[in-house]
C-alpha positions as CSV (number, residue, x, y, z in Angstrom):
1,F,32.4,20.9,12.8
2,I,31.5,17.6,13.9
3,Q,35.2,16.8,14.7
4,M,35.2,20.1,16.7
5,L,32.1,19.2,18.7
6,R,33.8,15.9,19.6
7,S,36.6,17.8,21.5
8,T,34.2,20.4,23.0
9,K,33.1,20.5,26.5
10,K,29.4,20.1,27.3
11,R,29.0,23.8,28.5
12,D,30.6,25.0,25.3
13,V,28.2,22.9,23.2
14,L,25.2,24.0,25.2
15,Q,26.2,27.5,24.6
16,L,26.5,27.0,21.0
17,L,23.0,25.5,20.8
18,R,21.5,28.4,22.8
19,R,23.3,31.3,20.9
20,A,23.0,29.7,17.4
21,P,20.7,31.7,15.0
22,E,17.4,30.1,14.4
23,E,18.1,29.3,10.9
24,M,21.2,27.6,11.8
25,L,20.0,25.5,14.9
26,P,18.7,22.5,13.0
27,F,22.2,22.1,11.5
28,V,24.1,22.5,14.8
29,V,21.5,19.8,16.6
30,E,22.1,17.5,13.6
31,A,26.0,18.0,14.0
32,A,25.7,17.4,17.8
33,V,24.0,14.1,17.2
34,A,26.4,13.0,14.7
35,A,29.4,13.9,16.9
36,Q,28.0,11.5,19.7
37,S,30.3,12.6,22.2
38,A,29.3,12.2,26.0
39,A,29.5,16.1,26.1
40,S,27.4,16.7,23.0
41,L,24.8,14.3,23.8
42,A,24.5,15.6,27.5
43,A,24.4,19.1,26.1
44,L,21.5,18.1,23.8
45,S,19.7,16.5,26.8
46,D,19.7,19.7,28.5
47,F,18.7,21.9,25.6
48,L,15.8,19.8,24.0
49,D,12.8,20.6,26.0
50,V,9.9,18.6,24.5
51,S,7.3,20.9,26.1
52,K,8.9,24.0,24.5
53,E,10.9,23.2,21.4
54,P,9.3,23.6,18.0
55,K,8.1,20.5,16.6
56,S,10.4,20.8,13.6
57,L,13.5,21.0,15.8
58,L,12.4,17.8,17.7
59,E,11.8,15.8,14.4
60,K,15.2,17.2,13.3
61,F,16.9,15.5,16.2
62,L,14.9,12.3,16.0
63,Y,15.6,11.9,12.2
64,A,19.4,12.6,12.7
65,A,19.2,9.9,15.4
66,A,17.3,7.4,13.2
67,F,19.8,8.0,10.3
68,S,22.9,7.7,12.5
69,P,25.1,5.2,10.7
70,R,26.8,3.7,13.8
71,P,24.6,5.0,16.8
72,S,25.9,4.5,20.4
73,G,23.7,3.2,23.3
74,E,24.0,6.8,24.9
75,L,22.2,8.2,21.7
76,L,19.4,5.6,22.0
77,H,19.2,6.4,25.8
78,L,18.7,10.0,25.1
79,V,16.0,9.4,22.5
80,L,14.0,7.1,24.9
81,D,14.4,9.7,27.7
82,K,12.9,12.3,25.4
83,L,9.8,10.1,24.6
84,D,9.3,8.7,27.9
85,G,6.2,9.8,29.7
86,K,6.2,13.1,27.6
87,Q,3.0,14.8,25.9
88,L,4.2,14.8,22.4
89,S,2.5,15.8,19.1
90,P,1.4,12.6,17.0
91,E,4.1,13.5,14.3
92,V,6.9,13.7,16.9
93,W,5.9,10.6,18.8
94,E,5.6,8.6,15.5
95,T,9.1,9.8,14.3
96,G,10.4,9.0,17.9
97,I,9.1,5.5,17.9
98,L,10.4,4.7,14.4
99,A,13.8,6.1,15.4
100,V,13.9,3.8,18.5
101,G,13.3,0.9,16.1
102,S,16.1,2.1,13.7
103,L,18.5,2.6,16.7
104,V,17.7,-0.8,18.2
105,G,18.2,-2.5,14.8
106,K,21.5,-0.9,14.3
107,L,22.9,-1.5,17.7
108,C,22.0,-5.1,17.3
109,Q,23.9,-5.1,14.0
110,Q,27.0,-3.9,15.9
111,K,26.4,-7.2,18.2
112,L,25.4,-5.0,21.1
113,C,22.0,-6.7,21.7
114,G,21.9,-8.2,25.1
115,L,24.9,-6.2,26.1
116,Q,23.3,-2.8,26.7
117,Q,20.3,-2.1,28.8
118,E,19.3,0.7,26.3
119,V,18.6,-2.0,23.8
120,E,16.4,-3.9,26.0
121,R,14.5,-0.9,27.1
122,G,14.2,0.1,23.4
123,V,12.7,-3.3,22.5
124,E,10.4,-3.1,25.4
125,T,9.2,0.4,24.5
126,I,8.2,-1.0,21.2
127,L,6.6,-4.2,22.3
128,G,5.0,-2.7,25.3
129,G,3.5,0.0,23.3
130,L,2.2,-2.5,20.6
131,R,0.5,-4.5,23.4
132,G,-1.1,-1.6,24.8
133,A,-2.2,0.1,21.4
134,R,-5.9,0.6,20.9
135,E,-5.8,2.8,17.7
136,E,-5.0,1.2,14.4
137,S,-2.8,4.1,13.6
138,E,-0.7,3.3,16.9
139,V,-0.5,-0.4,16.0
140,V,0.8,0.4,12.4
141,I,3.7,2.7,13.8
142,Y,4.8,0.0,16.3
143,L,4.9,-2.6,13.6
144,L,6.9,-0.4,11.5
145,A,9.3,0.2,14.4
146,L,9.7,-3.6,14.6
147,G,10.5,-3.6,10.9
148,N,13.2,-1.1,11.6
149,A,14.6,-3.2,14.3
150,A,14.5,-6.3,12.3
151,L,14.9,-8.5,15.2
152,P,14.3,-12.3,14.5
153,E,12.3,-13.0,17.7
154,T,9.7,-10.5,16.8
155,I,8.8,-12.4,13.4
156,P,6.0,-14.5,15.2
157,I,4.3,-11.1,16.4
158,L,4.5,-9.8,12.8
159,L,3.1,-12.9,11.3
160,D,0.0,-12.8,13.8
161,H,-0.7,-9.1,12.8
162,A,0.0,-10.0,9.0
163,E,-2.7,-12.5,8.8
164,E,-5.3,-11.3,11.3
165,G,-5.4,-7.6,11.1
166,P,-7.2,-5.1,9.0
167,V,-5.9,-3.7,5.8
168,A,-3.5,-1.1,7.4
169,I,-2.1,-3.5,10.1
170,T,-1.7,-6.3,7.6
171,T,0.3,-4.0,5.2
172,A,2.4,-2.5,7.9
173,A,3.3,-6.2,9.4
174,I,4.2,-7.5,5.7
175,S,6.1,-4.3,5.0
176,A,8.0,-4.9,8.4
177,L,8.7,-8.5,7.4
178,Q,10.2,-7.4,3.9
179,R,13.0,-5.6,6.0
180,F,14.6,-8.9,7.2
181,P,17.4,-10.6,5.4
182,A,16.5,-13.7,3.4
183,Q,18.0,-16.1,6.2
184,H,15.1,-15.0,8.5
185,I,12.4,-15.6,5.9
186,T,11.8,-19.3,7.4
187,S,9.3,-22.0,6.1
188,K,6.8,-20.7,8.7
189,V,6.9,-17.2,7.1
190,K,6.6,-18.5,3.6
191,R,3.7,-20.6,4.6
192,A,1.9,-17.5,5.9
193,M,2.9,-15.5,2.9
194,R,1.3,-18.1,0.7
195,R,-1.8,-18.2,2.6
196,I,-1.9,-14.4,2.3
197,F,-1.3,-14.4,-1.5
198,H,-3.6,-17.1,-2.3
199,E,-6.2,-15.8,0.3
200,K,-6.6,-19.1,2.1
201,R,-8.1,-17.6,5.1
202,K,-9.6,-14.4,4.1
203,S,-9.7,-11.8,1.3
204,Y,-6.6,-9.5,1.3
205,D,-6.1,-6.2,-0.1
206,K,-4.1,-6.3,-3.5
207,T,-1.3,-4.4,-1.8
208,C,-0.8,-7.0,0.9
209,R,-0.9,-9.9,-1.6
210,L,1.8,-8.3,-3.8
211,A,4.0,-7.8,-0.8
212,A,3.4,-11.4,0.2
213,A,4.4,-12.5,-3.2
214,E,7.5,-10.4,-3.3
215,I,8.7,-12.0,-0.2
216,L,8.2,-15.4,-1.4
217,L,10.0,-14.3,-4.7
218,E,13.0,-12.7,-3.1
219,S,13.8,-15.5,-0.5
220,Q,15.1,-18.4,-2.3
221,P,11.6,-19.3,-3.8
222,L,10.7,-22.9,-4.3
223,P,9.7,-24.0,-7.9
224,M,6.1,-24.5,-6.6
225,D,6.0,-20.9,-5.5
226,L,6.9,-19.6,-8.9
227,I,4.5,-22.0,-10.7
228,N,1.6,-21.0,-8.3
229,I,2.2,-17.3,-8.5
230,L,2.4,-17.4,-12.4
231,L,-1.0,-19.6,-12.4
232,A,-2.5,-16.9,-10.0
233,T,-1.7,-14.2,-12.6
234,N,-4.5,-15.4,-14.9
235,E,-7.0,-14.4,-12.4
236,L,-5.4,-11.0,-11.6
237,E,-5.9,-7.6,-13.1
238,A,-3.4,-6.7,-15.6
239,E,-1.4,-4.2,-13.6
240,M,-0.8,-6.7,-10.8
241,A,-0.1,-9.6,-13.3
242,T,2.4,-7.6,-14.9
243,F,4.2,-6.6,-11.8
244,L,4.4,-10.2,-10.7
245,L,5.5,-11.5,-14.0
246,L,8.5,-9.0,-13.8
247,K,9.2,-10.1,-10.4
248,V,9.4,-13.8,-11.5
249,Q,11.6,-12.9,-14.4
250,S,13.9,-11.1,-12.1
251,S,13.8,-13.9,-9.7
252,L,14.7,-16.4,-12.3
253,H,17.7,-14.2,-13.4
């Protein structure tokens, strides 16, 4: 079906979307996203009206875009256009921002960072939104989107939120840092994770401390880190201590 859509004209794809039975429509939308031809994306652009379409169909479109294994710049352009300046339900907006992060990350993996305006626009959508966010829940979504994108230049932003934010924001920032490959976990990142785990600046939630320890243990840990984490288990509750001991054993193996 996807192969067929790739050789179909825009008007025929659009007609298919408009005439598909309600229960088949999500499947057709997902297939049109997977096809990623100019015609299928143009048809989706005309068909998906964010002010009219049911929330579930818009979410299906955004999920299909986010999980596309090799997305195109045109797909990111379409997602950004559907989010830009629209009145969206919170669920659709959250899914959309996370999808933008995922698409940016995959396009950069294809060495398209800096080569496509859509990627720059996607990055600025996330960073601009983060700068302007006032609600804690909004900040969390933008941080998770940065984790999906996994751009090394955003690590300092994630570190600031990891150390200084309230629990939900700290958790989201550390979770985003966990998405980065080991080569991007620099000495600066490790120093911040040590401060969080050992609570050098303030008290942190146990979930944050465990995530910080995981980053240390999964990124070529120093003997000092292993020793200090093992020593710290004596002061932790049994469940946390057991979890960390298993992580240390795994790291040693």
